C-alpha positions as CSV (number, residue, x, y, z in Angstrom):
1,X,28.1,25.6,-2.3
2,X,25.9,28.6,-1.8
3,X,25.5,27.7,1.9
4,X,27.9,26.7,4.7
5,X,25.2,25.0,6.9
6,X,21.7,23.7,6.4
7,X,18.7,25.4,8.0
8,X,18.3,22.6,10.4
9,X,21.9,22.4,11.6
10,X,22.7,25.4,13.8
11,X,22.8,25.0,17.6
12,X,24.0,26.9,20.6
13,X,27.6,25.8,20.0
14,X,27.6,27.7,16.6
15,X,27.1,31.1,18.4
16,X,29.4,33.9,17.2
17,X,30.2,32.0,13.9
18,X,29.5,33.7,10.6
19,X,27.5,31.4,8.4
20,X,25.8,31.4,5.0
21,X,22.4,29.9,4.6
22,X,20.2,29.4,1.6
23,X,16.6,28.4,1.2
24,X,13.0,29.5,1.0
25,X,11.2,32.2,3.0
26,X,8.8,30.2,5.1
27,X,7.3,33.1,6.9
28,X,8.1,36.8,7.4
29,X,7.3,38.9,10.4
30,X,7.8,42.7,10.9
31,X,8.0,43.6,14.6
32,X,8.3,47.3,14.2
33,X,12.0,47.9,14.0
34,X,13.2,44.3,13.6
35,X,12.3,42.0,10.7
36,X,12.2,38.3,11.1
37,X,12.0,35.5,8.6
38,X,12.0,31.7,9.0
39,X,14.3,30.4,6.4
40,X,13.5,26.8,5.3
41,X,15.3,24.1,3.4
42,X,14.7,20.4,3.4
43,X,16.6,20.0,6.7
44,X,14.7,22.4,8.8
45,X,14.0,26.1,9.8
46,X,16.3,28.8,11.1
47,X,15.1,32.2,12.3
48,X,16.8,35.2,10.6
49,X,16.6,38.7,12.1
50,X,17.5,42.0,10.3
51,X,18.4,45.1,12.3
52,X,17.8,48.6,10.7
53,X,21.4,49.4,11.6
54,X,22.4,47.1,8.8
55,X,20.6,49.2,6.2
56,X,21.3,47.0,3.1
57,X,20.2,43.7,4.6
58,X,17.3,45.4,6.3
59,X,16.0,46.8,3.0
60,X,16.1,43.5,1.2
61,X,14.5,41.7,4.1
62,X,11.7,44.3,4.1
63,X,10.7,43.3,0.5
64,X,10.9,39.5,1.0
65,X,7.7,37.4,0.6
66,X,6.8,33.8,1.2
67,X,8.7,31.3,-1.0
68,X,11.3,33.7,-2.2
69,X,14.6,31.9,-2.6
70,X,17.3,33.8,-0.7
71,X,20.9,33.6,0.5
72,X,21.7,34.9,4.0
73,X,25.1,35.7,5.4
74,X,25.1,36.5,9.1
75,X,26.3,35.8,12.6
76,X,24.8,33.1,14.8
77,X,23.7,34.3,18.2
78,X,21.7,32.9,21.1
79,X,18.1,34.0,21.1
80,X,17.1,36.5,23.9
81,X,16.1,34.8,27.1
82,X,12.4,33.8,27.0
83,X,12.2,33.8,23.2
84,X,13.6,30.3,22.6
85,X,11.5,27.9,20.6
86,X,11.7,24.4,22.2
87,X,9.6,22.9,19.3
88,X,12.3,23.8,16.8
89,X,15.7,22.0,16.6
90,X,17.4,25.3,15.9
91,X,15.1,27.1,18.4
92,X,18.0,28.2,20.7
93,X,19.7,30.4,18.1
94,X,19.0,32.9,15.4
95,X,21.1,34.5,12.6
96,X,21.6,38.3,12.5
97,X,21.7,39.0,8.8
98,X,24.6,41.1,7.4
99,X,24.0,40.3,3.7
100,X,20.7,39.2,2.0
101,X,20.6,38.2,-1.6
102,X,17.4,37.2,-3.5
103,X,18.3,34.2,-5.7
104,X,14.8,34.0,-7.1
105,X,11.5,35.7,-6.4
106,X,8.1,33.8,-6.2
107,X,4.6,34.8,-7.1
108,X,1.8,34.0,-4.6
109,X,1.4,30.2,-4.4
110,X,-2.0,28.6,-5.1
111,X,-2.0,27.1,-1.6
112,X,-0.1,27.7,1.6
113,X,3.3,25.9,1.8
114,X,4.0,26.8,5.4
115,X,0.9,25.2,7.0
116,X,-0.9,21.9,6.7
117,X,-4.2,23.2,5.6
118,X,-6.7,21.0,3.7
119,X,-6.0,21.5,0.0
120,X,-8.0,19.8,-2.8
121,X,-5.9,16.9,-4.1
122,X,-6.5,17.9,-7.7
123,X,-4.8,21.3,-7.0
124,X,-2.0,19.6,-5.1
125,X,-1.3,17.2,-8.0
126,X,-1.4,20.0,-10.5
127,X,1.3,21.9,-8.5
128,X,3.1,18.9,-7.1
129,X,6.4,20.6,-7.2
130,X,5.0,23.1,-4.6
131,X,3.3,20.3,-2.7
132,X,6.6,18.6,-2.3
133,X,7.9,21.6,-0.3
134,X,5.3,21.0,2.4
135,X,6.4,19.3,5.6
136,X,4.0,16.3,5.1
137,X,5.4,15.3,1.7
138,X,9.0,16.0,2.8
139,X,8.6,13.6,5.7
140,X,7.0,10.9,3.5
141,X,9.7,11.0,0.9
142,X,12.4,10.9,3.6
143,X,10.6,7.9,5.1
144,X,10.5,6.2,1.7
145,X,14.2,6.8,1.2
146,X,14.9,5.3,4.6
147,X,12.8,2.2,3.8
148,X,14.6,1.5,0.5
149,X,18.0,2.2,2.0
150,X,17.3,-0.2,4.9
151,X,16.2,-2.9,2.5
152,X,19.2,-2.5,0.3
153,X,21.6,-2.8,3.2
154,X,19.7,-5.7,4.9
155,X,19.6,-7.8,1.7
156,X,23.1,-7.0,0.7
157,X,24.3,-8.3,4.1
158,X,22.3,-11.5,3.5
159,X,24.2,-12.2,0.3
160,X,21.7,-10.8,-2.2
161,X,22.8,-8.7,-5.2
162,X,20.7,-6.0,-6.9
163,X,20.2,-6.6,-10.6
164,X,18.2,-4.4,-13.0
165,X,15.9,-6.0,-15.4
166,X,14.5,-4.5,-18.7
167,X,11.6,-2.1,-18.8
168,X,10.9,-3.0,-22.5
169,X,9.9,-6.6,-22.6
170,X,7.5,-9.0,-24.3
171,X,3.8,-8.9,-23.9
172,X,2.7,-12.0,-22.0
173,X,-0.8,-11.2,-20.6
174,X,-1.0,-12.8,-17.2
175,X,-3.5,-10.7,-15.3
176,X,-4.0,-7.0,-15.7
177,X,-3.7,-5.3,-19.1
178,X,-0.2,-4.5,-20.4
179,X,1.0,-1.1,-21.3
180,X,2.2,-1.5,-24.9
181,X,5.0,0.4,-26.6
182,X,5.1,0.4,-30.4
183,X,8.4,-0.4,-32.0
184,X,9.7,2.0,-34.7
185,X,12.3,-0.4,-36.1
186,X,10.0,-3.4,-36.1
187,X,6.7,-2.3,-37.7
188,X,3.5,-3.7,-36.3
189,X,5.3,-5.1,-33.2
190,X,5.2,-4.0,-29.6
191,X,7.1,-4.1,-26.4
192,X,5.2,-4.3,-23.1
193,X,6.1,-2.5,-19.9
194,X,6.6,-5.2,-17.2
195,X,3.7,-5.9,-14.8
196,X,6.5,-7.4,-12.7
197,X,9.9,-8.9,-13.5
198,X,8.5,-12.4,-12.7
199,X,9.9,-14.3,-15.7
200,X,13.1,-12.3,-15.6
201,X,13.9,-13.0,-12.0
202,X,13.2,-16.7,-12.6
203,X,15.7,-16.6,-15.5
204,X,18.2,-15.0,-13.2
205,X,17.9,-18.1,-11.0
206,X,18.5,-20.2,-14.1
207,X,21.6,-18.0,-14.6
208,X,23.0,-19.0,-11.2
209,X,22.5,-15.6,-9.4
210,X,20.9,-17.5,-6.4
211,X,19.9,-14.4,-4.4
212,X,18.5,-11.4,-6.4
213,X,16.6,-8.3,-5.5
214,X,15.5,-5.1,-7.2
215,X,13.6,-2.0,-6.2
216,X,11.5,-2.5,-9.4
217,X,9.2,-0.3,-11.3
218,X,6.0,-2.1,-12.5
219,X,3.2,-1.1,-14.8
220,X,-0.4,-2.3,-14.9
221,X,-3.2,-0.8,-17.0
222,X,-6.0,-1.4,-14.4
223,X,-8.7,0.7,-12.7
224,X,-7.3,3.0,-10.0
225,X,-8.0,3.0,-6.3
226,X,-6.3,4.3,-3.1
227,X,-3.7,1.6,-3.0
228,X,-3.1,1.3,-6.8
229,X,-1.3,3.3,-9.4
230,X,-0.6,2.6,-13.1
231,X,3.1,2.6,-12.2
232,X,4.3,1.4,-8.8
233,X,7.3,0.1,-7.0
234,X,7.9,-3.2,-5.5
235,X,10.7,-5.0,-3.8
236,X,11.3,-7.8,-6.2
237,X,13.3,-10.7,-4.9
238,X,14.1,-14.4,-5.7
239,X,16.2,-17.1,-4.0
240,X,17.4,-20.5,-5.2
241,X,17.5,-23.7,-3.3
242,X,14.8,-22.6,-0.9
243,X,11.5,-23.9,0.5
244,X,8.5,-21.8,1.5
245,X,9.5,-21.2,5.1
246,X,13.0,-19.9,4.0
247,X,11.4,-17.0,2.1
248,X,8.8,-16.3,4.7
249,X,11.4,-16.3,7.6
250,X,13.7,-13.9,5.7
251,X,10.9,-11.4,5.0
252,X,9.6,-11.7,8.6
253,X,13.0,-10.9,10.0
254,X,13.6,-8.0,7.5
255,X,10.2,-6.3,8.0
256,X,10.4,-6.6,11.7
257,X,13.8,-5.0,11.8
258,X,12.7,-2.4,9.2
259,X,9.6,-1.2,11.1
260,X,11.6,-0.9,14.3
261,X,14.4,0.9,12.6
262,X,12.6,3.6,10.5
263,X,9.4,4.2,12.4
264,X,7.9,4.3,15.9
265,X,5.2,1.8,14.9
266,X,4.6,-1.3,17.1
267,X,4.4,-4.8,15.7
268,X,1.5,-6.6,17.3
269,X,2.6,-10.2,17.0
270,X,6.1,-11.8,17.1
271,X,6.4,-14.3,15.4
272,X,3.7,-13.4,12.9
273,X,0.6,-15.6,12.9
274,X,-0.1,-17.9,10.0
275,X,-3.5,-18.6,8.6
276,X,-4.5,-21.0,5.9
277,X,-6.6,-19.6,3.0
278,X,-9.6,-21.5,4.3
279,X,-9.2,-20.1,7.8
280,X,-8.8,-16.6,6.5
281,X,-12.1,-16.8,4.6
282,X,-13.9,-18.5,7.6
283,X,-12.7,-15.9,10.2
284,X,-12.4,-12.7,8.1
285,X,-14.3,-13.2,4.9
286,X,-11.3,-12.3,2.7
287,X,-7.7,-13.3,2.3
288,X,-6.6,-9.7,3.2
289,X,-7.8,-8.7,6.6
290,X,-7.0,-6.9,9.9
291,X,-6.0,-8.7,13.1
292,X,-5.5,-5.6,15.3
293,X,-8.9,-6.4,16.8
294,X,-11.2,-9.4,17.3
295,X,-14.8,-9.6,16.1
296,X,-14.1,-12.6,14.0
297,X,-16.8,-14.1,11.8
298,X,-18.6,-17.1,13.3
299,X,-20.7,-19.7,11.5
300,X,-24.0,-20.1,13.4
301,X,-25.8,-22.3,10.8
302,X,-26.0,-25.2,13.2
303,X,-28.0,-23.0,15.6
304,X,-30.3,-21.3,13.1
305,X,-31.2,-24.5,11.1
306,X,-34.7,-25.8,11.7
307,X,-35.8,-22.7,13.4
308,X,-38.9,-22.2,11.2
309,X,-37.6,-18.8,10.2
310,X,-37.4,-19.1,6.4
311,X,-34.7,-16.5,6.0
312,X,-32.4,-18.8,8.0
313,X,-33.8,-22.1,6.9
314,X,-33.6,-21.4,3.2
315,X,-30.0,-20.0,3.3
316,X,-26.9,-22.1,2.6
317,X,-25.2,-20.5,5.5
318,X,-25.8,-18.0,8.4
319,X,-22.8,-16.1,9.7
320,X,-22.4,-13.5,12.4
321,X,-20.1,-11.0,14.1
322,X,-20.5,-9.5,17.6
323,X,-19.9,-5.7,17.8
324,X,-19.1,-4.9,21.4
325,X,-20.9,-2.0,23.2
326,X,-23.2,-1.3,20.3
327,X,-26.5,-2.7,21.7
328,X,-27.6,0.9,22.4
329,X,-27.8,1.7,18.7
330,X,-31.0,3.6,17.8
331,X,-33.4,2.2,15.3
332,X,-32.2,4.8,12.8
333,X,-28.6,3.7,13.2
334,X,-29.6,0.0,12.8
335,X,-31.5,0.8,9.7
336,X,-28.4,2.6,8.3
337,X,-26.3,-0.5,9.0
338,X,-28.8,-2.6,7.1
339,X,-28.6,-0.3,4.1
340,X,-24.8,-0.2,4.4
341,X,-24.7,-4.0,4.3
342,X,-26.8,-4.0,1.1
343,X,-24.2,-1.8,-0.6
344,X,-21.6,-4.4,0.4
345,X,-23.5,-7.1,-1.4
346,X,-25.9,-8.4,1.3
347,X,-29.5,-9.3,0.5
348,X,-30.2,-8.1,4.0
349,X,-28.8,-7.7,7.5
350,X,-30.3,-9.1,10.7
351,X,-29.5,-7.8,14.2
352,X,-29.9,-8.8,17.9
353,X,-29.0,-6.4,20.8
354,X,-28.1,-8.1,24.0
355,X,-29.5,-6.4,27.1
356,X,-29.4,-7.1,30.8
357,X,-30.6,-10.5,32.2
358,X,-30.0,-12.0,28.8
359,X,-32.9,-10.0,27.4
360,X,-32.5,-9.8,23.6
361,X,-34.1,-7.3,21.3
362,X,-33.8,-8.2,17.6
363,X,-35.1,-7.7,14.1
364,X,-36.2,-11.4,13.8
365,X,-37.2,-12.4,17.4
366,X,-40.9,-12.9,16.5
367,X,-39.9,-15.6,14.0
368,X,-37.1,-17.2,16.0
369,X,-37.6,-19.5,19.0
370,X,-36.6,-18.1,22.4
371,X,-34.4,-21.1,23.3
372,X,-32.6,-20.9,20.0
373,X,-32.0,-17.2,20.6
374,X,-30.4,-18.0,24.0
375,X,-28.3,-20.7,22.3
376,X,-27.2,-18.2,19.6
377,X,-26.2,-15.6,22.2
378,X,-24.3,-18.2,24.3
379,X,-22.5,-19.8,21.3
380,X,-21.4,-16.4,20.1
381,X,-20.2,-15.5,23.7
382,X,-22.2,-12.2,23.3
383,X,-22.4,-10.2,26.5
384,X,-24.7,-7.5,27.8
385,X,-24.3,-4.4,25.6
386,X,-23.2,-6.4,22.5
387,X,-24.8,-6.2,19.1
388,X,-25.0,-9.3,17.0
389,X,-25.1,-8.8,13.2
390,X,-26.1,-11.7,11.0
391,X,-26.1,-12.4,7.2
392,X,-27.9,-15.4,5.7
393,X,-26.6,-16.2,2.2
394,X,-24.1,-18.4,0.5
395,X,-21.0,-19.0,2.7
396,X,-18.8,-16.8,0.5
397,X,-21.3,-14.0,0.2
398,X,-22.1,-13.9,3.9
399,X,-18.4,-14.0,4.8
400,X,-17.6,-11.2,2.3
401,X,-20.2,-8.9,3.6
402,X,-19.4,-9.5,7.3
403,X,-15.7,-9.1,6.6
404,X,-16.4,-5.6,5.3
405,X,-18.9,-4.8,8.1
406,X,-16.3,-6.0,10.6
407,X,-13.9,-3.3,9.5
408,X,-16.6,-0.7,9.5
409,X,-17.7,-1.5,13.1
410,X,-14.0,-1.5,14.2
411,X,-13.6,2.0,12.8
412,X,-16.7,3.2,14.6
413,X,-15.3,1.7,17.8
414,X,-11.7,3.0,17.2
415,X,-10.3,-0.5,17.4
416,X,-7.8,-0.1,14.6
417,X,-4.8,1.5,16.3
418,X,-2.9,3.4,13.6
419,X,0.4,3.0,15.6
420,X,0.2,-0.8,15.4
421,X,1.4,-3.0,12.5
422,X,-0.3,-6.4,12.6
423,X,1.5,-8.6,10.1
424,X,0.4,-12.2,9.3
425,X,0.8,-14.8,6.6
426,X,-1.8,-16.5,4.5
427,X,-0.7,-19.9,3.1
428,X,-2.2,-23.1,1.5
429,X,-4.1,-21.3,-1.3
430,X,-5.8,-23.4,-3.9
431,X,-3.6,-23.7,-6.9
432,X,-6.5,-23.2,-9.2
433,X,-9.9,-21.5,-9.2
434,X,-12.7,-22.9,-11.4
435,X,-13.8,-20.4,-14.1
436,X,-17.5,-21.4,-14.6
437,X,-17.9,-19.0,-17.6
438,X,-14.9,-20.4,-19.5
439,X,-15.3,-23.9,-18.1
440,X,-11.6,-24.2,-17.2
441,X,-9.2,-23.8,-14.3
442,X,-7.6,-20.4,-13.7
443,X,-4.4,-20.0,-11.6
444,X,-5.1,-18.4,-8.3
445,X,-1.7,-16.7,-8.2
446,X,0.2,-16.9,-11.5
447,X,1.2,-19.4,-14.1
448,X,4.5,-20.3,-12.5
449,X,3.4,-21.1,-8.9
450,X,4.3,-24.6,-8.0
451,X,1.9,-27.0,-6.3
452,X,2.8,-28.2,-2.8
453,X,5.0,-31.3,-3.5
454,X,2.5,-33.6,-1.8
455,X,-0.3,-32.2,-4.0
456,X,1.3,-32.7,-7.4
457,X,-0.5,-36.1,-7.9
458,X,-3.8,-34.3,-7.6
459,X,-3.2,-32.5,-10.9
460,X,-4.0,-35.7,-12.6
461,X,-7.1,-36.5,-10.6
462,X,-8.6,-33.5,-8.6
463,X,-6.9,-30.3,-9.7
464,X,-9.3,-28.2,-7.6
465,X,-8.0,-29.8,-4.4
466,X,-4.3,-29.0,-5.2
467,X,-2.7,-26.3,-3.0
468,X,-0.2,-23.9,-4.3
469,X,3.2,-23.2,-2.6
470,X,2.0,-19.6,-2.3
471,X,2.3,-17.2,0.6
472,X,0.7,-13.8,1.0
473,X,1.8,-11.2,3.5
474,X,-1.1,-9.2,5.0
475,X,-1.0,-6.2,7.3
476,X,-3.8,-4.0,8.6
477,X,-6.3,-5.0,5.9
478,X,-3.9,-4.8,3.0
479,X,-2.1,-7.4,1.0
480,X,1.5,-6.3,1.4
481,X,3.2,-9.0,-0.7
482,X,2.6,-12.1,-2.7
483,X,5.1,-14.9,-3.3
484,X,5.5,-18.5,-4.1
485,X,7.8,-21.4,-4.7
486,X,8.1,-21.5,-8.5
487,X,7.8,-24.4,-11.0
488,X,11.3,-25.3,-12.2
489,X,10.5,-28.4,-14.2
490,X,9.4,-28.1,-17.8
491,X,7.0,-31.1,-17.7
492,X,5.2,-29.7,-14.6
493,X,5.0,-26.3,-16.2
494,X,3.5,-27.7,-19.4
495,X,0.9,-29.6,-17.2
496,X,-0.2,-26.4,-15.6
497,X,-0.5,-24.7,-19.0
498,X,-2.7,-27.7,-20.1
499,X,-4.9,-27.5,-17.1
500,X,-5.6,-23.8,-17.5
501,X,-6.6,-24.4,-21.2
502,X,-3.6,-22.5,-22.7
503,X,-3.2,-23.9,-26.3
504,X,0.3,-25.3,-26.9
505,X,1.1,-22.9,-29.7
506,X,0.1,-19.9,-27.5
507,X,2.2,-21.3,-24.6
508,X,5.1,-21.7,-26.9
509,X,4.8,-18.2,-28.4
510,X,4.4,-16.5,-25.0
511,X,6.6,-18.6,-22.8
512,X,8.9,-20.7,-25.1
513,X,12.0,-18.9,-23.7
514,X,11.0,-20.0,-20.1
515,X,10.2,-23.6,-21.1
516,X,13.6,-23.9,-23.0
517,X,15.4,-22.4,-20.0
518,X,13.9,-25.1,-17.7
519,X,15.8,-27.7,-19.8
520,X,19.3,-26.4,-18.8
521,X,19.5,-27.3,-15.2
522,X,17.1,-24.9,-13.4
523,X,17.4,-24.9,-9.6
524,X,14.4,-25.0,-7.2
525,X,13.6,-21.4,-6.4
526,X,11.0,-19.0,-5.0
527,X,10.5,-15.4,-4.2
528,X,8.2,-12.7,-3.2
529,X,7.4,-9.1,-4.1
530,X,6.4,-6.7,-1.3
531,X,4.9,-3.4,-2.3
532,X,7.1,-0.4,-1.4
533,X,4.3,2.1,-1.9
534,X,1.8,0.3,0.4
535,X,4.4,-0.4,3.1
536,X,5.5,3.3,3.2
537,X,1.8,4.4,3.2
538,X,1.2,2.3,6.3
539,X,4.4,3.5,8.0
540,X,3.5,7.1,7.3
541,X,-0.1,6.7,8.4
542,X,-1.4,8.0,5.0
543,X,-4.8,7.1,3.5
544,X,-3.5,6.2,0.0
545,X,-0.2,5.6,-1.8
546,X,-0.3,8.9,-3.7
547,X,0.9,10.6,-0.6
548,X,4.1,8.6,-0.6
549,X,4.9,8.9,-4.3
550,X,6.7,12.0,-5.6
551,X,4.8,12.4,-8.8
552,X,1.7,10.1,-8.8
553,X,-1.1,9.8,-11.2
554,X,-4.7,10.9,-10.3
555,X,-7.5,8.5,-9.7
556,X,-8.1,8.7,-13.5
557,X,-4.5,7.7,-14.2
558,X,-3.6,11.2,-15.4
559,X,-0.6,13.4,-14.6
560,X,-2.3,16.7,-13.8
561,X,0.9,18.6,-13.6
562,X,2.4,17.7,-17.0
563,X,-0.9,16.9,-18.8
564,X,-0.2,13.3,-19.5
565,X,-1.4,11.3,-21.3
566,X,-1.3,13.6,-24.3
567,X,-1.8,13.4,-28.0
568,X,1.1,12.4,-30.2
569,X,2.1,14.5,-33.2
570,X,1.2,13.1,-36.7
571,X,4.9,12.5,-37.7
572,X,5.5,10.5,-34.5
573,X,2.6,8.2,-35.3
574,X,3.8,7.8,-38.8
575,X,7.3,6.8,-37.6
576,X,5.7,4.2,-35.4
577,X,3.5,2.9,-38.2
578,X,0.4,3.8,-36.3
579,X,-2.9,5.1,-37.8
580,X,-5.6,6.1,-35.4
581,X,-9.1,4.8,-36.0
582,X,-11.8,7.2,-37.1
583,X,-13.3,9.2,-34.2
584,X,-10.1,8.8,-32.0
């Protein structure tokens, strides 16, 4: 090793020892006679001092600049009284250099490494290898390592084994677009990168593995956003001989222990609340939501009906939220809220500010009876100083808009504590959603989700009323995981294929291997796939998952550092039997 200790290791008990350190120059200071540098490696900082009496070391130290890679030999000593740095773990000592060797020089960096200044993300991604040296990224990658290490230990202790599944697999379109890989040895044929190991983990259950997990790489060719990447990582897991609660209880126990072990975040509810899909839409307007605060959506249609106000009377539904302490909003602020609601999909937004003595100032008061207004305020339990926001539309549209507006108002009121993790479960999803354009049923989760046992007869009579044995994990307005009990019976799987309009020959071509496997004694099984990137993002308090991935893609799915995707050479295309269309 080129070092005897790390730069975060030395303490007072090391005084008088001769040590060798190696790392990057974090900062250099010339104090007129003495030269100081802060030497940095992944483990911390150590102050190095050069005395002019040691001419060779002093001369090299005089020429050092930020980000030079150096090796230092010297003696550890206590810092002079009054110069200790209590904010630094090594702040009680320094190393007096006797030998200094430059291992590699560095030209000026495109942004500061030794301070957390705002740097354009495009620049950071172009020079990601420099960005990784910064404290923020270092902490995030260490946290990510701690998360995956904890998961591996926890599941291993529970009898799971880690199994790798193929990256090159068969294209079986199930949701997002596949990334296709052309085959050189099979002209005209393609592999697909896995959107998830879904079929493979079910086949592992057929193979008798019983308890499987994998920190799995997944690939989806879909539009990017803050919590998506074309390649991402999930904890993929599957269990045999289980029911829904078995999987949910395992995850709840693991995540509770994980958060408390690797972070200082607080978990809001123990045990985690459970909401049906219908309850989630009714209270929050979405199946991923935030329960760190109240302000739930309330249906006020019974109050508004028959008021004579056409906006209310002509609407399928009127829903409302109550924003506390917002009645003092100015007309300009209220108009801005109305415009914001329109960008969220609303036809309009109505408001009512509750003042003293139950006095109400509203945007619709002239058209709404006073007694009904009093009933509205009372039913909503609105108090003096509260602002009522209402949307009149279809039930789903009104809920969707108010769900987004609810989060916006919570942010304005600082109600979403970043130090709190509010986990909950969503269950009892519909097994199918009606596709009006195609006039067929679509699976709400995926093709292999089992109906709840008591709802299986509904597949013959009323498929739209059948509930899936699905469970989604939600935290702080993000979907953290999706899972289900799977279909393990061939006849039931074929029935689902039939209901979603999948032609038999297509089902056989895409999933024949699964159907055949189900004829060889497949155990009941179920699983779940929490997102490692999203979980780490929330634990780190970061705004998007790019901040917890070592080498992420940009919002345009490009690698700005290496310049990917890039053009292939003509001989590569020829080997792969590919000819580009004109104009490409």
